C-alpha positions in Angstrom: -48.0 -165.8 -13.0 -46.6 -162.2 -13.8 -44.9 -161.7 -17.0 -43.0 -158.3 -16.1 -40.9 -156.6 -13.6 -40.8 -153.5 -12.4 -37.3 -152.2 -14.5 -39.1 -154.4 -17.5 -41.9 -152.2 -17.6 -40.1 -149.1 -17.2 -37.8 -149.6 -20.2 -40.7 -150.7 -22.2 -42.8 -147.7 -21.4 -39.8 -145.4 -22.2 -41.6 -142.3 -20.0 -38.4 -141.3 -17.8 -40.1 -140.0 -14.9 -36.6 -138.0 -13.8 -38.3 -135.1 -16.8 -40.8 -134.1 -14.1 -38.7 -132.3 -12.0 -37.2 -129.9 -14.6 -40.9 -129.7 -16.1 -42.1 -128.2 -12.9 -39.3 -125.8 -12.4 -40.3 -124.7 -16.1 -43.6 -124.3 -15.4 -42.8 -122.4 -11.8 -40.5 -120.2 -13.7 -42.9 -119.4 -16.1 -45.3 -118.1 -13.7 -47.9 -115.6 -14.9 -48.3 -111.6 -13.2 -50.4 -110.9 -10.3 -53.2 -109.9 -12.5 -53.5 -113.1 -14.4 -52.8 -115.3 -11.2 -55.8 -114.1 -9.4 -58.0 -116.7 -11.1 -56.0 -118.9 -9.3 -56.9 -117.4 -6.0 -60.6 -117.1 -7.6 -60.2 -120.8 -8.1 -59.1 -121.8 -4.3 -61.7 -120.1 -2.5 -64.4 -121.8 -4.7 -66.4 -123.9 -2.5 -66.1 -126.9 -4.6 -62.5 -126.6 -4.9 -62.0 -126.2 -0.9 -64.6 -129.8 -0.9 -61.9 -131.1 -3.0 -59.1 -130.6 -1.7 -60.6 -131.5 2.2 -62.6 -134.4 1.6 -61.7 -137.6 2.7 -63.2 -138.8 -0.3 -61.7 -139.8 -3.6 -62.6 -136.9 -6.1 -62.3 -135.2 -9.7 -62.1 -131.8 -10.4 -61.8 -130.6 -14.2 -61.2 -126.7 -14.6 -62.6 -125.4 -17.5 -61.0 -121.8 -18.5 -63.3 -121.1 -21.7 -61.2 -117.7 -21.8 -59.3 -118.9 -24.9 -56.2 -116.6 -23.2 -54.0 -119.8 -23.3 -55.0 -121.6 -26.3 -51.4 -121.7 -27.9 -49.3 -121.6 -24.5 -47.5 -124.7 -23.3 -48.5 -122.8 -19.7 -51.1 -121.0 -17.9 -51.7 -120.0 -14.5 -53.6 -123.5 -13.8 -50.2 -124.8 -14.6 -48.7 -123.0 -12.0 -51.2 -124.2 -9.8 -50.8 -127.9 -10.6 -46.7 -127.6 -10.1 -47.4 -125.7 -6.6 -49.6 -128.6 -5.8 -46.9 -131.4 -6.6 -44.4 -129.0 -4.5 -46.4 -129.0 -1.6 -47.4 -132.5 -1.7 -43.8 -133.0 -0.4 -44.3 -131.4 2.7 -47.0 -133.7 3.4 -45.9 -137.1 4.5 -49.2 -138.5 4.3 -49.4 -137.3 0.5 -47.7 -138.0 -2.7 -48.4 -136.7 -6.5 -48.0 -137.4 -9.9 -48.2 -134.7 -12.6 -48.3 -134.5 -16.2 -48.0 -131.1 -18.3 -50.0 -131.7 -21.8 -49.2 -128.5 -22.9 -45.5 -129.3 -23.0 -46.2 -132.9 -24.8 -48.4 -131.2 -27.0 -45.9 -131.6 -30.7 -46.8 -134.3 -32.9 -43.0 -135.3 -32.6 -43.0 -135.3 -28.8 -42.5 -139.2 -27.8 -45.2 -138.5 -24.8 -47.8 -136.8 -26.7 -51.3 -137.8 -26.8 -53.4 -139.9 -24.1 -51.3 -142.8 -24.3 -47.8 -140.8 -23.8 -50.1 -139.4 -20.7 -50.9 -142.6 -18.9 -47.4 -144.0 -20.1 -45.8 -140.9 -18.3 -48.1 -141.5 -15.0 -47.5 -145.2 -14.7 -43.7 -144.4 -14.9 -44.0 -142.3 -11.9 -46.2 -144.4 -9.6 -44.0 -147.1 -10.6 -40.8 -145.5 -8.9 -43.2 -145.0 -5.6 -42.9 -148.6 -4.4 -43.3 -152.2 -5.3 -45.9 -153.8 -6.8 -47.7 -157.2 -7.6 -47.7 -157.5 -11.3 -50.0 -160.7 -11.3 -52.2 -159.1 -13.3 -50.0 -158.8 -16.2 -50.8 -162.3 -16.6 -50.1 -163.0 -20.4 -47.2 -162.4 -23.0 -49.9 -160.6 -25.0 -50.7 -158.4 -22.2 -46.9 -157.5 -21.9 -46.7 -156.9 -25.9 -49.7 -154.8 -25.7 -48.7 -152.5 -23.3 -45.5 -152.3 -25.5 -47.4 -151.2 -28.2 -48.9 -148.4 -26.1 -52.2 -150.0 -26.2 -54.3 -147.2 -23.9 -56.5 -149.9 -22.8 -54.1 -151.9 -21.2 -52.3 -148.7 -20.0 -55.4 -147.7 -18.5 -55.7 -151.3 -16.7 -52.3 -151.2 -15.3 -52.6 -147.7 -14.2 -55.8 -148.6 -12.4 -54.2 -151.8 -11.0 -50.8 -149.9 -9.4 -53.4 -147.5 -7.8 -55.2 -150.0 -6.1 -52.1 -151.4 -4.5 -51.3 -148.2 -2.7 -52.0 -147.8 0.6 -55.2 -146.5 2.1 -53.2 -144.1 4.3 -51.6 -142.2 1.4 -53.5 -138.7 -0.2 -52.3 -139.0 -3.5 -52.7 -136.4 -6.3 -53.1 -136.5 -10.0 -52.3 -133.4 -11.8 -53.2 -133.3 -15.2 -52.8 -129.7 -17.0 -54.2 -128.9 -20.2 -56.0 -132.0 -21.1 -57.7 -130.0 -24.0 -54.5 -130.3 -25.8 -55.4 -133.3 -26.9 -58.9 -132.7 -27.9 -58.4 -133.2 -31.7 -59.7 -135.9 -34.3 -56.3 -137.8 -34.1 -56.7 -138.6 -30.1 -60.5 -137.9 -30.1 -61.6 -141.4 -29.2 -58.5 -142.1 -26.6 -59.1 -138.9 -25.0 -62.6 -139.8 -24.2 -61.5 -143.2 -23.0 -59.0 -141.9 -21.0 -61.2 -139.2 -19.1 -63.7 -141.9 -18.7 -61.3 -144.2 -17.2 -60.1 -141.1 -14.7 -63.6 -140.5 -13.4 -64.0 -144.2 -12.8 -61.1 -144.4 -10.7 -62.4 -141.9 -8.4 -66.3 -143.5 -8.0 -67.0 -145.2 -5.4 -63.4 -146.2 -4.4 -63.3 -148.8 -1.8 -59.4 -150.0 -2.3 -56.1 -148.0 -2.5 -55.4 -144.2 -1.5 -57.3 -141.1 -1.5 -57.2 -140.4 -5.0 -57.8 -136.5 -6.1 -57.4 -135.8 -10.0 -57.2 -132.6 -11.1 -57.8 -131.7 -14.9 -57.4 -128.5 -16.1 -58.3 -127.1 -19.6 -57.0 -124.2 -21.4 -59.1 -124.7 -24.7 -62.5 -124.8 -23.7 -64.0 -128.2 -25.3 -67.9 -129.0 -25.7 -67.2 -132.8 -26.4 -65.4 -133.0 -23.4 -67.6 -131.2 -20.9 -70.1 -133.2 -22.2 -68.4 -136.3 -21.2 -67.8 -134.9 -17.6 -69.9 -135.3 -14.5 -71.7 -132.2 -13.5 -70.7 -132.5 -10.5 -67.3 -132.3 -11.3 -67.1 -129.3 -13.8 -65.9 -125.7 -12.7 -65.9 -122.9 -15.0 -63.8 -120.2 -14.4 -65.6 -116.6 -14.3 -64.8 -114.2 -16.0 -65.3 -111.5 -13.1 -61.9 -113.5 -11.7 -60.1 -111.8 -14.1 -61.0 -108.5 -13.0 -59.4 -108.8 -9.6 -56.0 -106.8 -8.8 -55.1 -109.3 -6.3 -52.6 -112.1 -7.4 -51.6 -115.3 -5.2 -48.1 -116.0 -4.0 -46.8 -119.7 -4.6 -46.4 -119.6 -0.5 -50.4 -118.4 -0.4 -51.3 -121.7 -2.5 -48.9 -124.2 -0.6 -50.4 -122.9 2.6 -54.2 -123.2 1.5 -53.2 -127.0 0.5 -51.4 -127.9 3.3 -54.2 -126.6 5.9 -57.0 -128.2 3.6 -55.7 -131.8 2.7 -57.4 -134.4 4.8 -55.2 -136.4 7.3 -56.2 -140.2 7.2 -56.7 -141.6 10.6 -53.4 -144.1 9.8 -50.1 -142.2 8.7 -48.0 -144.6 7.9 -46.8 -143.1 5.0 -43.3 -141.6 5.8 -41.1 -139.8 3.7 -39.0 -143.0 2.5 -41.9 -144.0 0.9 -42.5 -141.4 -1.5 -41.4 -140.9 -4.8 -38.3 -142.1 -5.4 -37.4 -140.4 -9.0 -37.5 -136.9 -7.0 -40.8 -135.6 -9.1 -41.0 -133.0 -6.1 -37.7 -134.2 -3.9 -35.8 -132.6 -6.0 -37.5 -129.6 -6.2 -37.0 -127.3 -3.0 -39.5 -124.8 -2.3 -37.9 -121.4 -1.3 -38.9 -119.0 0.9 -41.5 -117.5 -1.0 -43.1 -121.0 -1.8 -41.9 -121.0 -5.6 -40.0 -124.6 -6.4 -36.4 -124.2 -6.9 -34.6 -127.0 -8.8 -31.4 -128.6 -7.1 -29.3 -129.1 -10.6 -29.9 -128.4 -14.0 -33.5 -127.3 -15.0 -33.3 -128.2 -18.6 -35.6 -125.3 -19.3 -34.0 -124.4 -22.5 -35.4 -127.6 -23.6 -38.7 -126.1 -23.8 -38.3 -122.8 -25.0 
């Protein structure tokens, strides 16, 4: 017996997924200059990132920017990469994306701040993707714990939803500025979230090809120690000395050309994220998103 329905869960989690388009537009509008976006060009051409994009296996990539240039910033060049990945997935009927910008939700008064807010948002985005079997919410206690934002229950719910997605889908999960929550208040919760995300891609036999990208704008030795070595990329200092940046169109082209095509492609456009996360943002002639409506940018400035 399931103790919850989709509308009930969306109301319970209080993480409106419709804010994602405005945030993606905001990130794109704050895109850094060519000199700074050179680090994105460098990352896109590293063998490890190319493998993350092109592999038919689920994978997690932890991109560590140790420069400390964006420690106090809401967005960075890697935020732009995450936003463009999200936009590009809408051009691929076999792919979908969910994303979260921790830097935008770093304030203590923000209702989505912290690892619990992160997981509530990701779950809410998934809920609008399709219908699910909520048999795993098998007690009133479980449902109540979700309402209390119990992180263990949130992570368990996220896992159950992921496992019900079709194997023909490539699901991108981008979490930008993950280290924004690396503080004494959220230390244990952040570590638990990271462990959960790594476990989701290890030996996955059910559900979609899951590609998780974690970017870090403030280097953390505590997080680095908990990341599997094969998942870790440190941004090279030399990548910042290249004069050649990268455009949104180049990023989008690289993503579309490298993303794997599963054997069975029964995921049509009508099955993608119904909340319009990326569907409400059009890719312009330069490959950069153009939000169709009130962007909500002023809310984040």
